[in-house]
C-alpha positions in Angstrom: 0.0 0.0 0.0 1.3 3.5 -0.9 0.7 6.6 1.2 -1.7 9.2 -0.1 -0.1 11.3 -2.8 2.0 8.4 -4.0 3.0 8.6 -7.7 3.0 4.9 -8.5 -0.1 3.7 -10.4 -1.2 0.2 -11.5 -0.2 -0.8 -15.0 -3.0 -0.4 -17.6 -5.0 2.1 -15.5 -5.4 5.4 -17.3 -5.7 8.6 -15.3 -9.3 10.0 -15.4 -10.2 13.5 -14.7 -13.2 13.8 -12.5 -14.5 16.8 -14.5 -14.7 14.8 -17.8 -17.9 13.1 -18.7 -17.9 9.2 -18.2 -19.5 6.9 -20.7 -20.3 3.3 -20.2 -17.1 2.1 -21.8 -15.1 4.3 -19.5 -17.1 3.1 -16.5 -16.5 -0.6 -17.4 -12.8 0.1 -17.8 -12.7 1.9 -14.4 -14.5 -1.0 -12.8 -12.1 -3.5 -14.3 -9.3 -1.5 -12.7 -11.0 -1.7 -9.3 -11.8 -5.4 -9.8 -8.2 -6.2 -10.5 -7.2 -4.2 -7.4 -9.6 -6.2 -5.2 -8.2 -9.5 -6.6 -4.7 -8.2 -5.7 -6.0 -7.4 -2.1 -7.4 -11.0 -1.8 -4.0 -12.3 -3.0 -2.2 -10.2 -0.3 -0.5 -8.0 -2.9 -2.0 -4.7 -1.6 1.4 -3.2 -1.3 1.6 -2.7 -5.1 -1.6 -0.6 -5.1 -2.2 3.1 -5.0 -5.2 3.4 -2.7 -5.5 7.1 -3.5 -6.0 6.4 -7.1 -8.4 3.5 -6.4 -10.4 5.7 -4.1 -10.6 8.4 -6.9 -11.8 5.8 -9.4 -14.5 4.6 -7.1 -15.4 8.2 -6.4 -15.8 8.9 -10.2 -18.0 5.9 -10.7 -20.4 6.9 -8.0 -20.2 10.5 -9.1 -21.2 9.7 -12.6 -24.2 7.5 -11.5 -22.4 4.1 -11.9 -22.8 3.3 -8.2 -25.0 0.3 -8.9 -22.3 -1.1 -11.2 -19.7 -0.7 -8.6 -21.7 -2.0 -5.7 -22.9 -5.2 -7.5 -19.5 -5.7 -8.9 -17.8 -5.7 -5.5 -20.5 -8.0 -4.2 -19.8 -10.5 -7.0 -16.0 -10.4 -6.6 -16.2 -10.9 -2.8 -18.7 -13.7 -3.3 -16.5 -15.5 -5.9 -13.5 -15.2 -3.6 -15.4 -16.6 -0.6 -16.7 -19.6 -2.5 -13.1 -20.6 -2.9 -12.5 -20.0 0.9 -15.6 -22.1 1.7 -14.2 -25.0 -0.4 -10.9 -24.9 1.4 -12.8 -25.1 4.7 -14.9 -28.0 3.4 -11.8 -29.8 2.4 -10.1 -29.1 5.8 -10.1 -32.1 8.2 -12.0 -31.7 11.5 -9.0 -31.3 13.7 -7.9 -28.2 11.7 -11.2 -26.7 10.8 -11.4 -24.2 13.7 -7.8 -23.0 12.9 -8.6 -22.7 9.2 -11.8 -20.8 9.9 -9.8 -18.5 12.2 -7.2 -17.8 9.5 -9.8 -17.3 6.8 -11.9 -15.1 9.0 -9.0 -12.8 10.1 -7.9 -12.6 6.4 -11.5 -11.8 5.3 -11.9 -9.0 7.8 -8.5 -7.5 6.8 -9.4 -7.5 3.1 -12.8 -6.1 3.8 -11.4 -3.2 5.7 -9.1 -2.3 2.8 -12.0 -2.6 0.3 -14.2 -0.5 2.6 -11.6 2.2 2.7 -11.4 2.3 -1.1 -15.2 2.5 -1.4 -15.7 5.0 1.4 -17.4 7.5 -0.8 -19.8 4.9 -2.1 -20.7 4.0 1.5 -21.4 7.6 2.4 -23.5 8.5 -0.6 -24.8 5.6 -2.8 -25.3 3.1 0.0 -27.1 5.5 2.3 -29.1 7.0 -0.5 -30.4 3.7 -1.9 -30.6 1.9 1.5 -28.0 -0.7 0.6 -26.0 -2.7 3.1 -22.6 -1.0 3.8 -19.6 -2.6 2.1 -18.0 -4.1 5.2 -21.3 -5.6 6.5 -22.0 -6.9 3.0 -18.7 -8.8 3.2 -19.8 -10.3 6.6 -23.1 -11.4 5.1 -21.4 -13.0 2.1 -19.0 -14.8 4.5 -22.0 -15.9 6.6 -23.8 -17.3 3.6 -20.9 -18.9 1.8 -18.5 -20.0 4.5 -19.8 -20.3 8.0 -23.2 -21.1 6.8 -22.1 -23.7 4.3 -23.9 -27.0 5.0 -20.6 -28.9 5.3 -19.0 -26.3 7.5 -21.8 -25.2 9.8 -22.6 -28.6 11.2 -19.0 -29.6 11.7 -18.3 -26.2 13.3 -21.1 -26.7 15.9 -20.1 -30.3 16.6 -16.4 -29.3 17.2 -17.4 -26.5 19.6 -19.8 -28.7 21.5 -17.2 -31.5 21.7 -14.6 -29.1 23.0 -16.9 -27.9 25.7 -17.9 -31.5 26.6 -14.2 -32.4 26.8 -13.6 -29.4 29.1 -16.4 -30.6 31.4 -14.7 -33.9 31.6 -11.6 -32.2 32.9 -9.6 -32.1 29.7 -7.6 -29.2 28.4 -9.0 -27.3 25.4 -7.9 -24.3 23.4 -10.0 -21.6 25.0 -8.4 -18.8 22.8 -9.4 -20.6 19.6 -12.9 -21.2 20.9 -13.2 -17.6 21.9 -12.1 -16.5 18.5 -14.7 -18.8 16.9 -17.5 -17.4 19.2 -16.4 -13.8 18.4 -16.7 -14.7 14.6 -20.2 -15.9 15.1 -21.1 -12.8 17.1 -19.7 -10.5 14.5 -21.5 -12.3 11.7 -24.8 -11.3 13.3 -25.4 -8.2 11.3 -28.5 -6.8 9.8 -30.7 -8.2 12.6 -29.6 -11.8 12.3 -28.1 -13.6 15.4 -25.7 -16.1 14.0 -24.3 -16.8 17.5 -27.7 -17.8 18.8 -29.0 -19.7 15.8 -25.8 -21.5 14.9 -24.4 -22.2 18.4 -26.2 -20.9 21.5 -29.5 -22.7 21.1 -27.8 -26.1 20.5 -25.3 -25.4 23.2 -28.0 -24.8 25.8 -30.0 -27.9 24.6 -26.8 -30.0 24.9 -25.9 -28.6 28.3 -29.4 -29.2 29.6 -29.4 -32.8 28.5 -25.9 -33.3 30.0 -26.8 -31.8 33.4 -30.1 -33.6 33.5 -28.3 -36.9 33.2 -25.5 -36.0 35.5 -27.6 -34.5 38.3 -29.9 -37.5 38.4 -27.0 -39.9 38.5 -25.1 -37.9 41.1 -28.0 -37.5 43.5 -28.7 -41.2 43.4 -25.1 -42.1 44.4 -24.1 -39.3 46.8 -25.1 -37.4 49.9 -26.8 -34.1 49.9 -23.6 -32.3 50.9 -21.7 -33.9 48.1 -24.4 -33.0 45.6 -24.4 -29.4 46.7 -20.6 -29.2 46.3 -20.9 -30.7 42.9 -23.7 -28.3 41.9 -21.7 -25.4 43.1 -18.6 -26.5 41.2 -20.6 -27.0 37.9 -22.2 -23.6 38.2 -18.8 -21.9 38.8 -17.4 -23.8 35.8 -20.2 -22.6 33.5 -19.8 -19.0 34.7 -16.1 -19.3 34.0 -16.7 -20.7 30.6 -19.0 -17.8 29.6 -16.5 -15.3 31.0 -13.6 -16.8 29.1 -14.9 -17.6 25.7 -18.6 -17.5 25.3 -20.7 -14.4 24.7 -22.0 -12.5 27.7 -25.6 -12.8 26.6 -25.3 -16.6 27.4 -24.5 -15.9 31.1 -28.1 -15.4 32.3 -29.4 -18.3 30.2 -26.8 -20.8 31.4 -27.4 -19.6 35.0 -31.1 -20.2 34.6 -30.5 -23.6 33.0 -28.1 -24.7 35.9 -30.6 -23.5 38.5 -33.4 -25.5 36.9 -31.4 -28.7 36.5 -29.2 -28.7 39.6 -31.5 -27.0 42.1 -35.2 -26.7 41.1 -35.5 -30.2 39.7 -34.1 -31.9 42.9 -34.4 -29.4 45.8 -37.3 -31.4 47.5 -35.3 -34.6 47.3 -32.2 -32.8 48.7 -34.0 -31.2 51.6 -35.6 -34.4 52.7 -32.7 -36.8 51.9 -32.4 -39.3 54.7 -29.2 -39.1 56.8 -27.8 -36.1 54.9 -30.7 -33.8 54.1 -31.6 -30.4 55.6 -33.1 -31.9 58.8 -30.0 -34.0 59.4 -27.8 -30.9 58.9 -29.8 -29.0 61.5 -29.5 -31.9 63.9 -25.7 -32.3 63.4 -24.8 -28.6 63.3 -23.7 -28.6 59.7 -23.3 -24.8 59.5 -21.2 -24.8 56.3 -23.3 -27.3 54.5 -26.4 -25.3 55.3 -24.6 -22.1 54.1 -23.9 -23.8 50.8 -27.5 -24.9 50.5 -28.7 -21.4 51.2 -26.2 -19.9 48.7 -27.4 -22.3 46.0 -31.1 -22.2 46.8 -31.0 -18.4 46.9 -30.6 -18.6 43.2 -34.1 -20.0 43.1 -35.9 -18.1 46.0 -39.0 -20.3 46.1 -36.9 -23.3 47.1 -36.0 -21.6 50.4 -39.6 -21.8 51.6 -39.1 -25.5 52.1 -35.9 -25.0 54.0 -37.7 -22.6 56.3 -40.5 -25.1 56.8 -38.0 -27.8 57.7 -36.2 -25.5 60.1 -39.5 -24.6 61.8 -40.4 -28.3 62.1 -37.0 -29.1 63.6 -37.3 -26.3 66.1 -40.8 -27.3 67.1 -39.8 -31.0 67.4 -36.8 -30.0 69.6 -39.1 -27.7 71.6 -41.6 -30.5 72.1 -38.8 -32.8 73.3 -37.9 -30.2 75.9 -41.6 -29.7 77.0 -42.0 -33.4 77.3 -38.7 -34.2 79.0 -39.6 -35.3 82.5 -36.2 -34.3 83.9 -36.4 -30.8 82.5 -40.1 -30.4 83.5 -39.0 -30.9 87.1 -36.3 -28.3 86.9 -37.2 -24.9 85.4 -33.5 -23.9 85.3 -32.7 -26.9 83.0 -35.9 -26.2 81.1 -35.1 -22.6 80.2 -31.4 -23.3 79.7 -32.4 -26.0 77.1 -34.6 -23.4 75.3 -31.8 -20.8 75.4 -29.4 -23.4 74.0 -31.8 -24.3 71.3 -32.3 -20.6 70.5 -28.5 -20.0 70.4 -28.1 -23.0 68.1 -30.6 -21.8 65.5 -29.4 -18.2 65.9 -26.0 -19.4 64.6 -27.7 -21.1 61.6 -29.6 -17.9 60.8 -26.5 -15.7 61.2 -23.8 -17.8 59.6 -25.7 -20.2 57.3 -28.6 -18.0 56.2 -26.8 -14.6 56.4 -29.3 -13.1 58.7 -32.1 -13.5 56.2 -35.3 -11.7 57.3 -37.4 -14.6 56.2 -35.4 -17.1 58.3 -35.5 -14.8 61.3 -39.2 -14.6 61.0 -39.4 -18.4 60.6 -37.3 -18.9 63.7 -39.5 -16.5 65.7 -42.7 -18.2 64.5 -41.4 -21.6 65.4 -40.4 -20.7 68.9 -43.7 -18.9 69.5 -45.5 -21.9 68.3 -44.2 -24.4 70.8 -43.5 -22.0 73.7 -47.1 -20.8 73.8 -48.9 -24.1 73.9 -49.5 -23.5 77.6 -48.3 -21.0 80.3 -45.5 -23.2 81.6 -42.7 -21.3 79.8 -43.9 -18.0 81.3 -43.9 -19.6 84.8 -40.5 -21.4 84.3 -38.9 -18.3 82.9 -39.8 -16.4 86.0 -38.4 -19.2 88.2 -35.2 -19.2 86.0 -34.8 -15.5 86.6 -35.4 -16.0 90.3 -32.7 -18.6 90.5 -30.3 -16.5 88.4 -30.7 -13.4 90.7 -30.4 -15.5 93.9 -27.3 -17.5 92.9 -26.8 -17.7 89.1 -25.1 -14.4 88.8 -22.5 -15.0 91.5 -20.0 -16.5 89.2 -20.2 -13.6 86.7 -17.5 -11.0 87.3 -18.3 -8.4 84.6 -21.3 -6.4 83.8 -21.0 -7.5 80.2 -21.6 -11.2 81.2 -24.5 -10.2 83.4 -26.1 -8.1 80.7 -25.6 -11.0 78.2 -27.4 -13.4 80.6 -30.3 -10.9 81.0 -30.5 -10.4 77.3 -30.9 -14.2 76.8 -33.8 -14.1 79.2 -35.4 -11.2 77.3 -35.0 -13.1 74.1 -37.1 -16.0 75.4 -39.5 -13.4 76.9 -40.2 -11.9 73.5 -41.6 -15.2 72.3 -44.2 -15.3 75.0 -47.8 -14.3 74.2 -48.8 -14.6 77.9 -46.5 -11.8 79.1 -48.9 -11.0 81.9 -48.5 -14.5 83.3 -44.8 -14.0 83.4 -45.4 -10.6 85.1 -47.6 -12.3 87.7 -44.9 -14.8 88.7 -42.1 -12.3 88.4 -43.7 -10.0 90.9 -44.1 -12.8 93.4 -40.5 -13.9 93.0 -39.2 -10.3 93.1 -41.2 -9.6 96.2 -39.7 -12.6 97.9 -36.1 -11.7 96.9 -36.5 -8.1 98.1 -38.1 -9.1 101.4 -35.6 -11.8 102.2 -32.6 -9.9 100.8 -31.6 -12.8 98.6 -30.9 -11.0 95.4 -27.3 -11.0 94.3 -27.3 -7.6 92.6 -29.8 -4.8 92.8 -28.3 -3.2 89.7 -28.9 -6.4 87.8 -32.5 -6.4 89.1 -33.0 -2.8 87.9 -31.4 -3.6 84.5 -33.8 -6.5 84.0 -36.8 -4.3 84.8 -35.4 -1.7 82.4 -35.2 -4.3 79.6 -38.8 -5.5 80.3 -39.9 -1.8 80.3 -38.4 -1.3 76.8 -40.2 -4.4 75.6 -43.6 -3.8 77.0 -43.8 -0.2 78.1 -44.0 1.7 81.4 -47.3 0.3 82.5 -45.9 -3.3 82.5 -43.1 -2.5 85.0 -44.6 0.4 87.0 -45.4 -1.9 90.0 -42.0 -3.5 89.8 -40.3 -0.1 89.9 -42.6 0.9 92.7 -41.4 -2.1 94.8 -37.7 -0.9 94.4 -38.7 2.7 95.3 -40.5 1.4 98.4 -37.3 -0.4 99.5 -35.3 2.8 99.2 -37.9 4.9 101.1 -38.1 2.3 103.8 -34.3 2.3 104.3 -34.4 6.1 105.0 -37.5 5.7 107.2 -35.9 3.0 109.4 -32.7 4.9 109.8 -34.8 7.5 111.5 -36.6 4.9 113.6 -33.3 3.3 114.7 -31.9 6.7 115.7 -34.8 7.2 118.0 -33.5 4.6 120.4 -30.7 5.4 122.9 -27.9 3.2 124.3 -26.5 -0.2 123.2 -28.9 -3.1 122.5 -28.2 -6.8 122.9 -29.5 -8.7 120.0 -30.3 -12.2 120.9 -33.3 -12.4 118.5 -34.0 -10.9 115.1 -37.4 -10.7 113.6 -38.3 -9.5 110.1 -41.9 -8.6 109.7 -44.0 -7.1 106.9 -46.6 -4.5 107.2 -49.0 -3.5 104.4 -49.8 0.2 104.4 -52.6 1.9 102.6 -50.3 4.7 101.6 -46.8 3.6 102.5 -44.2 1.9 100.3 -42.9 -1.5 100.9 -39.7 -1.3 102.8 -37.4 -2.6 105.4 -36.6 -1.4 108.9 -34.2 -2.5 111.6 -34.1 -1.4 115.2 -32.7 -2.7 118.4 -34.7 -2.3 121.5 -34.1 -2.8 125.2 -35.8 -6.2 125.0 -32.8 -7.7 123.2 -34.9 -8.1 120.0 -33.7 -6.6 116.7 -36.7 -5.9 114.6 -36.7 -5.4 110.9 -39.9 -4.2 109.4 -40.9 -4.1 105.7 -43.6 -1.6 105.0 -45.6 -2.9 102.0 -47.7 -0.7 99.7 -50.7 -2.9 98.9 -51.0 -1.6 95.3 -47.5 -2.6 94.3 -46.9 -5.9 96.0 -48.5 -9.2 94.9 -50.7 -11.5 96.9 -53.8 -11.1 99.0 -53.7 -9.6 102.5 -52.7 -12.1 105.2 -54.6 -12.8 108.3 -53.2 -11.5 111.6 -51.9 -13.9 114.2 -51.0 -13.8 117.9 -47.4 -12.7 118.0 -45.3 -13.4 121.1 -45.8 -10.5 123.6 -42.2 -9.2 123.3 -42.5 -9.2 119.5 -45.9 -7.5 119.7 -44.5 -4.8 121.9 -41.8 -4.1 119.3 -44.4 -3.9 116.6 -46.6 -1.5 118.6 -43.6 0.8 119.1 -42.8 0.9 115.4 -46.5 1.5 114.5 -46.6 4.4 116.9 -43.5 5.9 115.3 -44.7 5.4 111.8 -48.2 6.8 112.3 -46.7 9.8 114.1 -44.8 10.6 110.9 -47.6 9.7 108.4 -51.0 10.8 109.6 -54.0 9.3 107.9 -52.2 6.1 107.0 -53.1 2.6 108.2 -50.8 -0.3 108.8 -51.9 -3.9 108.5 -49.3 -6.5 109.7 -48.6 -9.4 107.3 -46.9 -12.2 109.3 -47.3 -14.6 106.4 -44.5 -12.6 104.6 -42.1 -12.4 107.6 -39.2 -14.5 108.9 -37.1 -14.7 112.1 -33.7 -15.8 113.3 -34.0 -17.4 116.7 -31.2 -18.5 119.0 -32.2 -21.8 120.5 -30.8 -24.3 122.9 -32.0 -27.8 122.0 -30.7 -30.6 124.2 -26.9 -30.0 124.6 -26.5 -28.0 121.3 -27.0 -24.4 120.5 -28.3 -23.2 117.1 -29.6 -20.2 115.3 -32.8 -21.2 113.5 -34.0 -19.3 110.4 -37.8 -19.8 110.4 -40.9 -18.0 109.2 -42.9 -15.7 111.4 -45.5 -18.3 111.9 -42.9 -20.9 112.9 -41.4 -18.4 115.3 -44.8 -18.0 117.0 -45.1 -21.8 117.3 -41.6 -22.3 118.7 -41.8 -19.4 121.2 -44.7 -21.2 122.8 -42.3 -24.0 123.9 -40.4 -21.5 126.1 -43.2 -21.8 128.6 -44.7 -25.3 127.8 -43.0 -28.7 127.8 -45.6 -30.0 125.3 -48.6 -28.7 123.4 -51.5 -30.3 121.5 -52.6 -29.3 118.1 -55.6 -27.5 119.6 -53.4 -25.6 122.0 -51.2 -24.3 119.2 -54.2 -23.4 117.1 -55.8 -21.4 119.9 -52.7 -19.7 121.2 -51.3 -18.6 117.8 -54.5 -17.9 115.9 -52.7 -18.8 112.7 -55.0 -19.9 109.8 -55.4 -23.7 109.8 -53.9 -24.4 106.4 -50.9 -22.2 107.0 -50.5 -23.6 110.5 -50.4 -27.1 109.1 -47.7 -26.2 106.6 -45.5 -24.3 109.1 -45.9 -26.8 111.9 -45.3 -29.9 109.7 -42.1 -28.2 108.4 -40.8 -28.3 112.0 -41.2 -32.1 112.4 -41.3 -33.7 109.0 -38.0 -32.7 107.5 -35.3 -35.0 109.1 -32.6 -32.3 108.6 -34.6 -29.7 110.5 -36.6 -31.9 112.9 -37.0 -29.3 115.7 -40.2 -30.8 117.1 -41.5 -34.3 117.5 -45.1 -35.4 117.1 -46.4 -37.7 119.8 -49.2 -39.9 118.6 -50.3 -43.5 118.5 -51.7 -46.3 116.4 -52.8 -45.5 112.9 -52.3 -41.7 113.5 -48.6 -42.2 113.3 -48.9 -43.1 109.6 -50.2 -39.7 108.6 -47.8 -36.7 108.6 -50.6 -34.1 108.9 -51.3 -33.0 112.5 -54.5 -34.4 114.1 -56.7 -32.8 116.8 -55.3 -34.9 119.7 -51.6 -34.9 118.5 -49.1 -33.7 121.1 -45.9 -31.9 120.1 -42.7 -31.2 122.1 -39.1 -30.1 121.4 -36.9 -32.8 119.9 -34.2 -33.1 122.6 -32.3 -35.5 120.3 -32.0 -33.0 117.5 -28.5 -32.8 116.1 -27.0 -30.8 113.3 -23.4 -30.0 112.5 -24.4 -26.5 111.3 -24.8 -23.7 113.8 -27.3 -21.9 111.5 -30.2 -24.1 110.6 -32.7 -23.1 107.8 -36.1 -24.6 108.1 -37.7 -24.9 104.7 -41.5 -25.0 104.3 -43.2 -28.1 103.0 -45.4 -27.9 99.9 -49.0 -26.7 100.2 -51.9 -28.7 98.7 -53.0 -25.9 96.4 -49.8 -24.1 96.0 -49.2 -20.4 96.1 -52.1 -18.0 95.7 -52.4 -16.9 92.1 -49.6 -19.0 90.8 -50.0 -22.7 91.5 -46.3 -22.9 92.5 -45.2 -26.2 93.8 -42.0 -24.8 95.0 -40.5 -25.5 98.4 -40.3 -22.0 99.9 -37.1 -21.0 101.4 -35.2 -23.7 99.7 -32.3 -23.0 97.4 -33.8 -24.8 94.3 -36.2 -23.0 92.0 -38.8 -25.7 92.3 -41.3 -26.8 89.7 -44.6 -25.7 88.4 -47.6 -27.8 89.1 -50.0 -26.5 86.5 -50.0 -24.8 83.2 -53.3 -22.9 83.3 -53.5 -19.1 83.5 -53.6 -18.1 87.2 -57.0 -16.9 88.4 -55.6 -13.5 89.4 -54.2 -13.0 85.9 -57.6 -14.1 84.4 -59.3 -11.4 86.5 -56.8 -8.8 85.5 -57.3 -9.6 81.9 -61.0 -9.0 82.1 -60.4 -5.5 83.6 -57.7 -4.8 81.0 -59.9 -5.8 78.1 -62.7 -3.7 79.3 -60.4 -0.7 79.8 -59.1 -1.0 76.2 -62.6 -1.4 74.8 -63.7 1.8 76.6 -60.6 3.7 75.5 -61.1 2.7 71.8 -64.8 3.4 71.8 -64.4 6.7 73.5 -62.2 7.9 70.6 -64.1 6.2 67.8 -67.6 6.6 69.1 -69.1 4.0 66.7 -67.4 0.7 65.6 -68.4 -2.5 64.0 -67.9 -5.7 66.0 -65.0 -7.3 64.0 -63.2 -4.0 63.8 -63.5 -3.5 67.5 -62.1 -7.1 68.1 -59.2 -6.4 65.8 -58.4 -3.1 67.5 -58.5 -4.6 71.0 -56.3 -7.5 69.9 -53.8 -5.1 68.4 -53.6 -3.0 71.6 -53.2 -6.0 73.9 -50.8 -8.2 71.9 -47.8 -6.8 73.8 -49.2 -8.3 77.1 -51.3 -11.3 76.0 -53.3 -12.7 73.1 -57.0 -12.1 74.0 -59.5 -14.6 72.5 -62.5 -13.2 70.5 -64.7 -15.0 73.1 -63.2 -13.1 76.0 -63.5 -9.8 74.1 -67.2 -10.5 73.3 -67.9 -11.4 76.9 -66.4 -8.1 78.1 -68.4 -6.2 75.5 -71.6 -7.7 76.8 -70.7 -6.7 80.3 -70.0 -3.2 79.2 -73.4 -3.1 77.5 -75.0 -4.3 80.7 -73.2 -1.5 82.7 -74.3 1.0 80.0 -70.8 2.0 78.7 -71.8 0.8 75.2 -75.0 0.1 73.3 -75.9 -1.7 70.1 -76.9 0.4 67.1 -80.6 0.2 66.3 -79.9 0.0 62.6 -77.2 -2.7 62.8 -76.9 -5.0 65.8 -73.2 -5.7 65.0 -72.3 -2.0 65.5 -71.6 -0.5 68.9 -72.1 3.1 70.1 -70.2 4.6 72.9 -72.3 6.1 75.7 -70.8 9.2 77.3 
């Protein structure tokens, strides 16, 4: 090729002036000149040509209206040349066909660029004016029709490409560069709206791939475990992605992904999930975090398959939960029961976090599963309160840092969130908190307050207002009793300590300690009846010296707080008594009722059941419990029951039973704690079958909602109904039920029947009325 302005010209080509007229003879001679030049280009002799002169000749032909002659002539010359190229490809053996095509294709593109440059003026004018195909694209179309589209080339080309890909899938090495060149050729041949790549290769490639993976996946799943299959699927999908990135066209990526997803995942996901001894359920059971992560990663490509994984996870959680609920050992021990639930929650939290990448759907499935089995009855609410009680009494002792304590409390709150009967938990929690505060058994007041703060953030201020009031009472009582103690002068011997509780109509629950001249150290807890749980206790006959102490405190308190009323609650009190039994001396830790019983034996050698009943005035059921605790437990057998015949076989005291101090009592411990035996009906409002005063958390006898909670629910539902109707004035029945349920969900799940019953009661009390036009519509009565 000569540079522009070169003086060399082809032999036999006469210079033509563009201004001269061109006849047909001259146009044919000029075309022959261009035709010979194109032949020279095809024969790789372009260096002998003057492209400036050739361009001028083509320009003159177009300028003098011979563009059709030039265009058709070029088309014929290129077609004739490519027929020879096609024959060389047809004659080429299979093992060299791709190389031959690559060589011929590169050569064709080079020659067409040269021809296009010569005919640039024709492209700009004639081609655009008469809507012809541009010269370069025309060359591609001719190559497509004569070479790549040749019947004896096209089929062999496809077969060779598919064989190479199949070989690569078998692990053999193939010439990726050559395959990429071939693919690029097919893509470039797709001009003028025709997709050669898709028609001549991609469609068949996808069909071939689908058949291959159909067979392979079926065979592999029948011979391998779920984990092995998932690894194989992941490997194959990565291989196909790499194949597209390296030598196939990018348009194939989405299609091959969809194909792999269908054949490797969608077709077999149910079989994989439920595969025996290796499927999804087995993975959950054996903590296969990585295998589940791989399953999630693959199944995420086909989102609908994850629904089945979520269902299996929920089934596994519910099954494990039922095992805990039905485990007789765990049912006996609330600490083990709740610990097992926490362990189960931590286990599946790890799956959700690490395997399922904190997917919102899996978080919701986990929440629903735990709520499903934990709310079958109220046991979990009761056991959780007992667990917290045990934790605050001794479980936190081994924790040195606030971070550990907070983490333990957060685990409790996590289980608490699953509860629908949060008011049942509140009922028991109040009882246990009251006992801890009154007996001073809590390990950490700060941890107690932190727990209340967490409950407050979950359920609101109203849920914890009474709990906070109990702590406030304790603080106020401390200040009050400091003043009471300072009112006594001189040293005081303390041979006996008594802790009593008093319920005040306007005073907070608190503690007080004072030493008096009688040698008794009195500690009083002033209880606000609105904050603290349980019904008022019946008074009993306290020993005279204790009664004197109580009277002095009452005078002091009422002098400071006029208009208030104190009601002593001996059923909540306790006492430390120094006792000489036989030859040994001990300090007995007993309840106030037991103190009243034991103090009688200072002045009596023996007492009958009737004597004790009359002199203490303790309610019969309570007296039986507290008296039996003094002679039934072999480790704290302070008294002995004297009876005869058949009466010895029953442990409960009878009318003519006689009791006296057990002079043979022996105990290596100086301080002896006397636990209470179980009551027949358990604690009021809770049904606890816990041995009070013992170190263990006890167990729960029933799983029904306590009567006090049921009564509170009725009042709460009525209050919410009135509040809603007051703002809405008129509301249809179903809408009212929905609104009430929405308002109360944070505390418990009210049944439609309960809501309907309370609506009827409010209608009876004329808070609401039914509409005259529609009986299902309620109106609020101001």
